[in-house]
N, C-alpha and C positions, 0 to 999 in steps of 0.2 A: 413570555416568554423569546430570548432569543436566539436562532438557531446555532445547534452544534458547530464549530470548528468542525472539518475533519477535511484533514490533510491526502488529500492522492497519491501517489505514491507509484509507478511504474518500473519495474526493473527493468525495458525496453527499451534501447538508444534510435533503433531500426526505426527510420523515418513511416515508414507502413507498418509499425509492429501492430501486430492485432490485439496483444494488450494496451497499447495507445487507444486500439477502435471501442474495444469496452470502458475506459478509464472517460474517454469523448463520453460512449453513450448514458453511463454512471451520470456525465456532469449534466446529461439533460431532462436526470431525470427533476420534475418537479414535486418537491418535498421541500415542504415551509420549513420544518426544523433539522434539515441538514443542509450547510453549506461547502461544496465540492472545492477543491482548492490546487491543481497541478503544484505537485513541489519537483522541479525540476530535480537531478543529480548526478547528471550525465558531466557534470566542472567539473566536482572536486578532486577533491589531489588527494592518490590514490593514502588510505594513514599510517600513518609512524608516527611513534610517540617523539619521537626526541624532536618532529615539529612543535609540540605544544608546549618549546619552549620559546617561541615565539610564530603563531598560531596564526597557521593560512588565511585572507579578507575570508579567503570563499567558505572555507570554517565554520566560521567567527560568525558568517551570516546563514548560514545554513542550520545551525544551530540557534540562532535570535527566533529565522522562519520560524521550524517547529514548533517553537517552545511553548507558543501562544496557543496551538492548535486543542481542540481539544478530544483527538482522533483518530488514528490512522489507516486508510485502507489500502493495502498494500497489494499491489495487481505483477501477478511473477511469469516471464516464460520459463521456461525448466530448460537448460543446458549445462549435460555428466548430472543428470539425479541430482540439478543442486539448481541455487538462484546464479541468474547473474551475479560474478566479480562486482559491476557498478551497484547492485542493489547492496550485497554484501561490505559496499566499502562508504555505503551514504547510512548502510545500521552503526558503522566501525564510528565512521566520524559523529556520528550524536550522544551516541554511550562515552563519550571520554573527554573534559577528562573524568577520571573517576570520582564516583559522588557525587557525578552537574549530570547524570545520561536526562537527555530531553526527550528521552525514552518515556519516560521511569512511570509507570500506572497507567499510562495514556490505553485508552481499550483499539482491541486494534481487531481487524478482518482482514482475510485473504479468498485468493480470485487469482484464479493459475489456470492457465490459456496455452494452448498451442495446437496448431494445423493437426498433431498427431489421434492418434486416438484415447494414448491416458489423461487426458488432461491436467499436462503437467502436474501429477501426482504428487511425485519426489523432493521438484521441488519444494512444494506447497507443503509438504511435511519440514522441510528441515528446516523452511523458514517459520514453520514454530516453535522448532528448538532453540534457535535464538533470540522467539519470542518470549516462548518464555523464562531466559535466561535473563533481560533484558526486565522483566516484568512487567508484561504488556498482556492486558487480560486478553483471553484474545476470542474471537467467537468461536465455540465450535459446533455448534447446529446450526445453521445447511453446511452443511462444505457446498467449496466450488467449485467445481475443476468444466475450461471449456472445452471443447475437444471440437477439431475438425472445423475450426474458425478461419476456414477461408471459406466457405461455405454459409456462413454468419451475417454477408456482409453485399452490399449495393458498391458499386464499383468507386463512390463514392468517401466509401467507408466508412454507412449507413450502416447500424444495424437492422438487418433487414427480418433477421430468426424471429417470429414470433412466438417461440417460449422458450427462445434464449432472453427476450427480450423479461417477458413476463418471469422466468426464472430468479432472474436480475435484480428485478425491481420487489420482489417477496423475499432477496437476498437483503439489498439493502434497509427496509423495512426491518427484518431481524435483528439487525446491524446498529439498528436506528435504537430499539430494543433495550438491547447489550448496552448502548454507549450510555442509555440513560441510567440504568440499572448501576455501571461499575464508575462513573461522572461519580454517581452522588457518598459511594463508598470515596472514593480519592477526597472529597470534599469533605466527609465529615471525618 
């Protein structure tokens, strides 16, 4: 069986983002049935329906890139109890034009990560609201709120906290089962 292609979308633009570091760590997991690919969202022009008349090349490319993926793993920080604008913009760009959403039916999972103590709980749940509307069956358990992220990595950005590593490994294994169950439903 071919590995599931999973788009890894990080909602942070910061070079030393803890969310990017979580994404890199997951990308290094050796899971034969999953292939993770980083998808860049920072250069997408802001969504404006008027531009659908002459679609920006960056939007076209993004939609074409996302379309063949089996699933999406979102990793997000929290800004003002919600997701960063860059992540919401990517959702909007991919959801249009109406009736041609690249997100439709793709299994999803969310990891939220913060240097604070709440694990970006607000962003995680706010993102879930959008994914419901986009018809993305989203892994419900285990939930992934990564707190105190500054303590989890060494100076080179490698994940050194073994309990977080073990949790993320378990999370990705559950996500794999979620994809398998929901991709079969989607294809039938």
